N, C-alpha and C positions, 0 to 999 in steps of 0.2 A: 359504296361505304363512307369511300371519301367524301362524294359530293354531298354525302347527309352529313358529316363532320361539319365541313364548311359552313352549310346551311343553318344548323344548330347553333354554330359559333355566333354567325352573324346575327340570327332571329334572338339568341340569348342578350346580345349586345345591345340591339335594337329596343329589346323589351325593356332593359335596364336603363336606357335614356329615357323611354316614354315616362317610366314610373318614377325617375328624378325630375322630370320637367312638370309632370303634373301634381307632383308632392309640393315641389318648390315654388310653383306658380299658386298655388293654392294658399299659401302661407300668407297671414294678413299684414306681417311687420315687414319693414324694410332694414336693411342694414346699415345705413346711413349715419343713423346717431351712435351706434356701437363702433362704427370704425371711423367714424370722423376723427378720433384722437390717435388713432394707430396708423402709422405711416410705414412701418416694415413688415414683410411677411416672410417667413420661414418655414419651409415645410419638407414633407417627404414621403412614401409610400411604401407598401410592399404588397404582393399576391401574386396572380398567375394569369394564364390566359393561353390562347393560340396565336402562332404564326404561320403566315401564308407566306411562302416564295415561291416567286414565278420566273424562271430563268427563259431568255430569249430563246425559243425555237423547241422548248421542253413543255412538259405538263407541270403543273403547280405541286408543292410539296406542302405538308403540313406539319408542324410541331407543337408539341406541348411545351411552355415557357414559363419560367418563374422570375418575377420581377420583384427587386429590390432596390431599396435608397431612393432611385426617383427624386434627388435632390430639386429643390426650388428655392430660389431668393427672389422676392418682388418687392417693390415700392409703390404705395398708393399714389397715383396722380389724381384721382378723384376719393369720395368718400366710400365708392363702392368698385372702384376699378383699378387693377393693379396692372404692372408691367413686370413681367418675371423672365428672368435667367433660369430655364428649365432644362434638367437632365434626365430624361426618361430613360431606363434602361432595362436590360431583362436578357437571360440565357436560356439556351436549348440545346441539347444534343445533336449534332449533326456530323454523321458517320462515326468516325472516331475521336472527335473533340468536342468539346465546350465551347460554343461561341456564343458572341453577344451581340443584340442588334440593338443600337442604342442611337440617341441623337443629341446633338446641343442646339437648344432652341430660343429663340426670341416669343415671350409668348405673352399674350392679354388675358387676365382673369377677372370677371366681371360678375357679381353676385345680384341675380335677378329678384332675388326675394332674402329674406333675414338668414337661411342656412343654404340656400341653393344657389350654387355658381356654375358657370360654363367656362372654358378656355379654349382657345387657339392660337396655334404656333407654327412658324417658320424656321426652318434653320438648316444644319449638316447632318445628315445621318451617317452613321458610322457601322459597319460591320465587321468585326474583330474578334479575336480570342477572348475568352471568358478572363478576367483578372485571375478566378480562382482557378485555372488550368495551367499548371506550369509545366506540363510535360510537352508543351508543342516547342521543337528547336526550331522550326522556321516558321515564324508568326506570320499571317497575311493580314492586311488592313485593306477596306474598301470604303470609299467616302461618295457622299451624293447628296442632292436635295431631301429634304425632309419636311412633311407637314404632318401636324396633329391636331385632334379636336378631344375635348373630352368635358366630364361634369361631374359634379359632386355635390354631396348633401352631408351636412354637418350633423351627427349623430347627438355629440356630446360637445359641451362647451364649457368652460370654466374658466374665468378671468380671462388672461391672454392665451389658453391655451384652447384646442380643437381637436377632435377626433371626426375623421369623416369617411364616408363610402364613396368611391368614386371609381368611373371608367373611363377608359382611354382608345382612341384608336391613333395609330401611328404609321404612318406611310413613308417609304425610301425608295429611290430609284437610283441605282449606281451601277458599274461594270464590275463583273467579276470574272477574270480571265478572258477580258475581251468581248464578254457577252453581258447584254444588258439585262439587271435582276431587278424586280420589283417586290420587296418586303411590305407586308400589311400586318402589324401586330395588336390583337383586342386584349385589353386587360383589364381585371376586375379586381380592385385594391382597397386595403383599407390605409388611410392616409393621415398624418398628423400636421397640426399648423401651430407655429407661435408668432403672436403679432405684438409687433414691439413700436 
């Protein structure tokens, strides 16, 4: 049952990315003219997905997670390419506490077509108590390298605002109580962006 859940989760994300890519690449218009006058990008997203954690010497565990805020600030260095400071976030229930698997990333976001974009980033993974869980009197924090890839398709756009559907895979590697832990989050989200 556990292997089936992991398989279905990964298959869903791969299918989502495939649909986004085929839809985006089939678009005839490019985003160059529309984004040429816009230099800044501010965004966020909320949704959910799954988190798979594998500790050294132990079997992997899977959690359902919620994902909110996912803040992003970017600057367009080219008409279709922005460099962003990105904070993907998400919480899950682990034993008796709510923990958050998050990251602080420097990422690049590129529009391959008028409404279709892809992103990739590197940075710092963070495993820590959720900001919403105030019952933990002895909070523990873990840090390590992180990597992320994502894609999105703008469903609605008006003026400087846009709403999109986006998917993301976030990977982190860090030590927990002396053992190496690998965490992989798969998220499907609704995002918003403001271009200035």
